[in-house]
C-alpha positions as CSV (number, residue, x, y, z in Angstrom):
1,M,-17.1,-17.9,-31.1
2,L,-20.0,-15.5,-31.5
3,T,-22.6,-15.7,-34.1
4,A,-25.7,-13.5,-34.7
5,C,-29.2,-13.5,-35.4
6,G,-30.9,-11.4,-38.1
7,G,-32.7,-9.2,-35.4
8,G,-36.0,-8.7,-33.8
9,E,-38.1,-9.2,-36.9
10,D,-36.6,-12.6,-37.7
11,S,-37.3,-13.6,-34.1
12,G,-41.0,-12.7,-34.4
13,A,-41.2,-14.7,-37.6
14,Q,-39.6,-17.7,-36.0
15,R,-42.3,-17.5,-33.1
16,G,-44.9,-17.2,-35.8
17,G,-44.1,-21.0,-36.8
18,Y,-41.9,-20.5,-39.7
19,G,-39.0,-22.6,-38.2
20,P,-36.5,-22.7,-35.4
21,M,-35.6,-19.3,-33.9
22,Q,-32.3,-17.9,-34.8
23,V,-30.2,-16.8,-31.9
24,R,-26.6,-15.6,-31.2
25,V,-24.6,-18.1,-29.5
26,Q,-21.1,-18.5,-27.9
27,V,-19.3,-21.8,-27.7
28,L,-17.6,-22.2,-24.4
29,Q,-13.9,-22.2,-24.9
30,P,-11.5,-22.3,-21.8
31,R,-9.0,-19.7,-21.7
32,V,-6.7,-18.0,-19.1
33,L,-8.3,-15.5,-16.9
34,E,-6.6,-13.0,-14.4
35,N,-8.6,-11.7,-11.6
36,I,-7.1,-8.2,-11.3
37,I,-7.7,-5.2,-9.2
38,R,-6.6,-1.8,-10.8
39,T,-6.4,1.0,-8.4
40,T,-4.3,4.1,-7.5
41,G,-1.8,5.0,-4.8
42,S,1.2,7.1,-3.7
43,L,4.8,6.5,-3.2
44,L,6.1,7.1,0.3
45,A,9.6,7.4,2.0
46,N,10.3,4.3,3.9
47,E,11.3,6.7,6.8
48,A,10.8,10.4,6.8
49,I,11.6,13.2,9.3
50,E,11.6,16.9,9.6
51,V,15.0,18.0,11.0
52,R,14.4,20.5,13.8
53,S,16.5,21.5,16.9
54,E,15.5,20.6,20.4
55,T,17.0,23.9,21.7
56,S,17.4,27.4,20.6
57,G,20.7,28.9,19.6
58,R,22.9,29.9,16.8
59,V,24.1,27.5,14.2
60,T,27.8,26.9,14.2
61,L,28.1,23.9,11.8
62,I,26.0,22.5,9.0
63,G,27.4,18.9,8.3
64,F,25.5,17.9,5.2
65,K,25.2,18.9,1.6
66,E,21.6,19.6,0.5
67,G,20.1,17.0,-1.8
68,G,23.0,14.6,-0.9
69,T,23.0,11.4,1.1
70,V,23.9,11.0,4.9
71,T,24.7,8.0,7.0
72,K,23.2,7.0,10.3
73,G,24.9,8.8,13.2
74,Q,26.3,11.6,10.9
75,I,26.2,15.2,12.5
76,L,23.8,17.3,10.6
77,V,23.8,20.5,12.6
78,R,25.6,21.8,15.6
79,I,24.2,24.6,17.8
80,N,26.5,26.9,19.8
81,D,26.9,25.4,23.3
82,D,29.5,27.7,24.9
83,D,27.4,28.6,27.8
84,L,26.4,25.2,28.5
85,Q,30.0,23.9,28.3
86,A,30.9,26.6,30.9
87,Q,28.2,25.6,33.2
88,L,29.2,21.9,32.8
89,R,32.9,22.7,33.9
90,K,31.5,24.5,37.0
91,T,29.3,21.6,37.8
92,E,32.2,19.1,37.3
93,L,34.1,21.0,40.1
94,A,31.1,20.9,42.3
95,V,30.9,17.1,41.8
96,Q,34.6,16.7,42.6
97,L,34.3,18.7,45.8
98,A,31.1,16.8,46.9
99,S,32.8,13.5,46.1
100,D,35.8,14.4,48.3
101,D,33.6,15.6,51.1
102,E,31.5,12.4,50.9
103,G,34.6,10.2,51.0
104,R,36.0,12.0,54.2
105,K,32.7,11.8,56.1
106,K,32.4,8.1,55.2
107,Q,35.7,7.5,56.8
108,L,34.6,9.4,60.0
109,L,31.3,7.6,60.1
110,E,33.1,4.3,60.2
111,V,35.0,5.3,63.3
112,S,31.9,7.1,64.8
113,G,33.5,10.5,64.2
114,I,30.4,12.0,62.9
115,S,26.6,11.2,62.9
116,Q,24.8,9.2,60.2
117,Q,22.8,12.5,59.5
118,A,25.9,14.3,58.7
119,Y,27.1,11.7,56.2
120,D,23.7,11.4,54.6
121,D,23.8,15.2,53.9
122,A,27.1,14.9,52.2
123,R,26.0,11.8,50.1
124,I,22.8,13.7,48.9
125,K,24.9,16.8,48.0
126,L,27.1,14.4,45.9
127,Q,24.0,13.0,44.2
128,S,22.6,16.4,43.5
129,A,25.8,17.6,41.9
130,E,25.9,14.5,39.7
131,A,22.3,15.0,38.6
132,D,23.0,18.7,37.8
133,R,26.1,17.4,35.7
134,A,23.8,14.8,33.9
135,N,21.3,17.5,33.1
136,L,23.9,19.6,31.5
137,Q,25.2,16.8,29.5
138,A,21.7,16.1,28.2
139,L,21.4,19.8,27.2
140,I,24.6,19.7,25.5
141,A,23.7,16.5,23.6
142,K,20.7,18.4,22.2
143,T,22.9,20.9,20.5
144,V,24.2,18.4,18.1
145,I,21.6,17.0,15.6
146,K,22.7,13.6,14.1
147,A,20.9,11.6,11.5
148,P,18.7,8.9,12.9
149,F,19.0,6.7,9.8
150,S,20.8,6.7,6.5
151,G,18.9,8.5,3.5
152,K,18.7,11.5,1.5
153,I,18.7,14.9,2.8
154,G,16.5,17.7,1.5
155,L,17.0,21.4,0.8
156,R,18.3,23.3,3.9
157,Q,16.3,26.3,5.4
158,V,19.0,27.7,7.5
159,S,22.6,28.9,7.3
160,E,25.6,28.9,9.4
161,G,25.4,31.6,11.9
162,G,21.6,31.8,11.7
163,Y,19.5,31.5,14.8
164,V,17.2,28.5,15.2
165,S,14.4,27.4,17.7
166,P,12.4,24.3,18.1
167,N,9.8,25.8,15.7
168,T,12.6,26.2,12.8
169,L,12.5,23.7,9.9
170,I,16.1,22.9,9.2
171,T,15.7,20.4,6.5
172,D,14.1,17.0,5.9
173,L,15.6,13.6,5.8
174,Q,14.1,10.6,3.8
175,Q,15.0,7.1,3.4
176,V,13.9,6.0,-0.1
177,S,15.5,2.6,-0.5
178,P,13.2,0.7,-0.3
179,I,10.2,2.9,-0.9
180,K,6.8,2.4,0.2
181,V,3.7,2.0,-2.2
182,D,0.6,3.0,-0.4
183,F,-2.9,2.1,-1.8
184,S,-6.4,0.8,-0.8
185,I,-8.5,-2.1,-2.2
186,P,-12.3,-2.8,-1.9
187,E,-13.1,-4.6,1.3
188,R,-14.5,-7.5,-0.5
189,Y,-11.0,-8.5,-1.7
190,G,-9.6,-8.1,1.9
191,R,-9.2,-12.0,2.3
192,E,-7.4,-12.4,-1.1
193,I,-4.4,-10.2,-0.3
194,A,-1.8,-11.0,2.3
195,V,1.8,-10.1,3.3
196,G,4.3,-11.4,0.8
197,K,2.0,-10.8,-2.2
198,T,3.6,-9.2,-5.3
199,I,2.0,-6.2,-6.9
200,T,3.1,-4.1,-9.9
201,F,2.8,-0.4,-10.5
202,T,3.4,2.2,-13.1
203,L,4.0,6.0,-12.9
204,D,2.7,8.9,-15.0
205,G,5.1,9.9,-17.7
206,D,7.1,6.4,-17.3
207,T,6.7,3.4,-19.4
208,A,8.5,1.0,-16.9
209,N,6.8,-1.5,-14.8
210,Y,7.8,-1.7,-11.2
211,S,7.1,-4.6,-8.7
212,A,6.6,-4.3,-4.9
213,E,5.9,-6.8,-2.2
214,V,3.2,-6.3,0.3
215,Y,4.5,-6.1,3.9
216,A,1.3,-4.7,5.8
217,V,-2.3,-4.9,5.4
218,D,-4.6,-2.6,7.7
219,P,-6.7,-4.9,9.9
220,A,-9.6,-2.4,9.9
221,V,-12.1,-1.3,7.0
222,D,-12.3,2.4,6.4
223,P,-16.1,3.1,7.4
224,V,-16.3,5.9,4.9
225,S,-14.7,4.5,1.8
226,R,-15.2,0.8,2.7
227,T,-11.7,0.0,1.7
228,I,-8.6,-1.7,3.2
229,G,-5.2,0.1,3.4
230,V,-2.3,-1.9,2.0
231,R,1.4,-1.0,1.9
232,A,4.1,-2.6,-0.1
233,H,8.0,-2.2,-0.4
234,A,9.6,-1.7,-3.7
235,P,13.5,-1.7,-4.3
236,N,14.7,1.6,-5.2
237,K,18.5,1.2,-5.3
238,D,19.1,3.8,-7.9
239,G,16.9,6.3,-6.3
240,S,14.6,6.7,-9.5
241,L,11.4,6.4,-7.5
242,R,10.5,9.6,-5.6
243,P,8.2,10.0,-2.6
244,G,4.8,11.6,-3.4
245,S,4.7,10.2,-7.0
246,F,1.2,9.1,-8.2
247,A,1.1,5.3,-8.9
248,H,-1.2,3.2,-10.9
249,I,-1.5,-0.2,-9.1
250,I,-2.2,-3.6,-10.5
251,V,-3.1,-6.4,-8.0
252,E,-3.2,-9.9,-9.5
253,L,-5.5,-11.8,-7.0
254,S,-5.8,-15.1,-8.8
255,K,-5.6,-16.6,-12.1
256,A,-7.9,-19.2,-13.7
257,P,-6.0,-21.2,-16.3
258,S,-9.3,-22.7,-17.9
259,A,-12.1,-20.2,-17.3
260,L,-15.4,-20.4,-19.2
261,M,-16.6,-17.0,-19.9
262,I,-20.0,-15.7,-21.3
263,P,-21.3,-12.2,-21.9
264,T,-23.0,-10.8,-18.8
265,E,-26.3,-10.5,-20.6
266,A,-26.4,-14.2,-21.3
267,L,-26.9,-14.9,-17.6
268,V,-30.5,-15.3,-16.6
269,P,-31.5,-14.6,-12.9
270,D,-34.4,-16.3,-11.4
271,I,-35.9,-17.1,-7.9
272,K,-33.6,-20.2,-7.7
273,G,-30.4,-18.4,-8.6
274,Q,-28.9,-18.1,-12.1
275,K,-29.1,-20.1,-15.2
276,V,-28.0,-20.1,-18.9
277,L,-29.8,-21.4,-21.8
278,L,-28.0,-23.9,-24.0
279,I,-28.6,-25.4,-27.6
280,K,-29.0,-29.1,-27.2
281,G,-30.4,-31.3,-29.9
282,G,-31.7,-28.2,-31.7
283,K,-33.7,-27.1,-28.7
284,A,-33.2,-24.5,-25.8
285,A,-32.2,-26.2,-22.6
286,A,-31.6,-24.5,-19.2
287,A,-28.5,-25.2,-17.2
288,R,-28.3,-24.0,-13.5
289,V,-24.9,-22.4,-12.9
290,H,-22.7,-20.6,-10.4
291,T,-20.6,-17.7,-11.3
292,G,-16.9,-16.7,-10.4
293,I,-14.9,-13.8,-11.6
294,R,-16.8,-10.8,-13.3
295,T,-15.3,-8.3,-15.7
296,D,-17.0,-5.3,-17.2
297,K,-18.5,-7.3,-20.0
298,E,-18.3,-11.0,-19.1
299,V,-18.8,-13.4,-16.2
300,Q,-17.1,-16.7,-15.4
301,L,-19.1,-19.9,-15.1
302,V,-17.7,-22.2,-12.5
303,D,-20.1,-25.1,-12.8
304,G,-23.1,-26.4,-14.6
305,V,-21.6,-26.2,-17.9
306,Q,-18.5,-27.5,-19.7
307,A,-16.1,-26.7,-22.6
308,G,-17.9,-27.0,-25.9
309,D,-21.5,-26.2,-24.8
310,T,-23.2,-23.7,-26.9
311,V,-24.6,-20.9,-24.8
312,I,-27.4,-18.6,-26.2
313,T,-26.7,-14.9,-25.8
314,T,-29.8,-13.3,-27.4
315,G,-33.5,-13.7,-27.5
316,L,-33.6,-14.8,-23.8
317,L,-36.9,-13.2,-23.0
318,Q,-38.6,-15.0,-25.9
319,L,-37.1,-18.3,-25.4
320,R,-38.7,-21.1,-23.4
321,E,-37.1,-24.4,-22.5
322,G,-37.7,-27.0,-25.2
323,M,-38.3,-24.5,-28.1
324,E,-36.5,-25.1,-31.3
325,V,-33.7,-22.8,-32.0
326,K,-30.7,-22.7,-34.3
327,A,-27.4,-20.7,-34.3
328,A,-27.3,-17.8,-36.8
329,P,-24.4,-18.1,-39.3
330,P,-21.3,-16.5,-38.2
331,E,-21.2,-13.9,-41.1
332,A,-24.5,-12.5,-39.7
333,N,-22.8,-11.3,-36.6
334,G,-21.2,-8.2,-38.0
335,V,-18.7,-8.0,-35.2
336,S,-15.5,-9.6,-34.3
337,M,-15.7,-13.3,-33.7
338,E,-14.5,-13.2,-30.1
339,E,-13.7,-10.3,-27.7
340,D,-11.0,-11.3,-25.1
341,S,-11.3,-9.7,-21.8
342,S,-8.9,-10.9,-19.2
343,A,-8.3,-7.9,-16.8
344,V,-10.9,-7.8,-14.0
345,E,-12.0,-4.4,-12.7
346,P,-13.4,-4.1,-9.2
347,E,-17.2,-4.2,-9.1
């Protein structure tokens, strides 16, 4: 609870010997305090590729509906391979002939009908023909583009009968369930976030709260921004979350169930550390303290005080330990009795 003093003139009067100095105070009351980081990030597809052809040619088949879903292994595009198929048939004949020749010469070699060199030449010719066939089969395989994973297909940029090359963007494919949440946190919080931690986020124009689970934390600190990259997975079964969306991230690092908070200005730094001034027996008494979580207006005291202590929050420059003081009446405050601030912003 906050109470108030009458102002600077009253303080001067008290120092002149007219009685105890009136000060504002706060009686320490334990409350729940959440240590929260608020930051921003982006939604990313779990997997994403640009669909392009490895070979040039005319499109003979488009096997997807733009904006729809595809499954892993589904044929997306087929390129004309008539010339390659013709070459493959020719190569198959060459392989057959080389295989027959190698078989005959092997039998002759076994009865010493030919030299080892003659057999080796036939064997090498067979292996060369088989290599030509494998090369053509690989080229033919490149004329068929299949989905490497299941996901949502984008808008197509080509039509059947059109000519494509490796530089031609055909469409894009994205896996959006789950979806990635990409964001960064200040490096000082790096030890407080780990794989498996749950975060929450909201989107612009959307009142819903979403949750995600951290699955990766960058091991290095960005030397420019002094932040650590973090990625989380959010379920997206209905596909309502879209890659590229701007996200407002909330990371709850810890929660103190019985935190003792004071206004930041009530903390007095000195060469030995930090202290606060309390009212004990009608006099000002110093208490050496250590601090914990900080908010934009308050700081947590982790030791040196206890619930029920009366902390002086004003007139600290005029006060000395042992001076007579008294808490001003609550009605002199002129502000709300207590301001609750539980969300912690990064320092």
